N, C-alpha and C positions, 0 to 999 in steps of 0.2 A: 583359326580366329572366330567362328559360327561361336565357337560353346563358350568364349571369353563377352561375348557381344550378348550372346542370351541370359547364359547367367548374373550379368550386370544390369541387363535389362531387369530380369525377375529381382534381382534382389533387391531393385531402385521401387517395383510395383511393390514390393513388398513392404519396404519403408515408407511408401509415400500409406497405402490401406494402414498401418501398424500407424502412424500419426493419425489419419482420418478418426480412428477407433479411438485415442485416446482424446482425440478434442471433442467426440461425439458423445453427449451426453445420455448415453448405454452402460445399463448399470454391467460393469465387469463380474460380477456375482452370480448371475441368471444363466441358466444352461445355456439357453441357446445362442444368445451373445461371444462365450465361448465358442462352439462350435460356428460361429461364424467368421470369431476370429481365427480359429483355429482353419479353416477354410479361405477363408481373404490375406493369412499371413504365415501362418503356416507351411503351407502346402509354396505357395509360391517361393518360400524361402531354401524348405529343401528343394526345392530344384532346381533352384540358383547355387546353394551349395552344390548339388552333387554335380551339375553341371561342370563348376569350378573346378570341382574337384579331379570329376574325367579329366581335366587337361591339364592338370598339373599332375595326375597319373600318368597320360600320355607322354608327357616330359621326360619324367624318370622313366618310362620302357624304354624310351627311344633313347636318350643316354645308356641303358645298360646293354642295350643294340649296339649304338656306336663302341662302348667299351670291347663290347664282344668280338667285332668286326676286326678293330684294334687289335685285339688278340691276337685274332685268328690269322690275322695280314702281319702281324710279328712271328709266330711260330713259320707259318707259310716261305718269308726271309729267310729263318733257321733254316730249316732244312735247305733250300736249294745254296743254301751259302755251305753249310755241311754237306752237300751231294759237291761242292767246289773243289773242298776240300780234303777230299778222299775219305769223309767220312769224320773228322774228327777238328773240336771245335774247341777253342777255350772263350772265356767271357772278353779279353782284351779283342779281338778279332771278330767278337758280335758285335763290339761297342764301337769299335774304328769302318765296320762294315754298316752298319744298320741306326747308326747315331743315338742310340740308348744311351742311359747311363747307366754305366758297370753295376747299380743294383736293379735298375731292369734287369737285362743282358741275364745277369747270375740269376734274377726268380725264376725267367722264361726257361733257361737252362735246368735248372733242379725240377721245376713243372717237368722237362720232358725225360728225366732220370726217373719222376715222382712215376708219370704215365709209364714206364720201361720201355720207353723210345729209344732213350741213351742211357751209356753206362758210365760211370765216372771213372777215370784212370787220373794217375797222377806221376807226372816224371823225375827227375832223380832228384832236378833242384825247386819241385814243391810244390810244380804247377797243375793245376787243375784240368785234366780233356775232358770233354763229353766225347761220348764213342759213339756214332748212332750206329751200328752193327748192322742192321737193314740197308741203310747205304752205303756201306762197304763190299755189301755182296750183290749190288745190283747188278754186278756185269754176270753174276749165274742168273740169271732169269731167261740170258736166251736157252738154258739146257732145262730147262724147268721140266717136269714131266706130269703128266696125271697122276693123283692121287694111288688110286690100283697099281700104275706101272713101277712105283717105287718101289 
């Protein structure tokens, strides 16, 4: 909120100074007048633009972080669901459990496949099944050995 108020205040100050220069009888072609105009009008205007742009950029960054967090949450829920379903999921299961659209569910599952965390299998009737092999082998972790012992 402070950046917004500061940006608006600097913008109003800049416009006020510009109005003063326009109403004055100073020659705008004189170098000293142009320097004074740049200092009195240009610097506050530049500060206003910087503050307002920073505020808008902050909102974009916040929105991007929210989107990333939302995607991570969906990914975590898909992995949780895969663990409950013996490491295999279909798009319909993800849609039903997570209330995602079919497109969003397929996109999320395809992203796991692209990252090589899931393989795509197909049933005899043509249903795509996403198999999470690491999740299917979680029971084996109790019998793990050191790298030099294997």
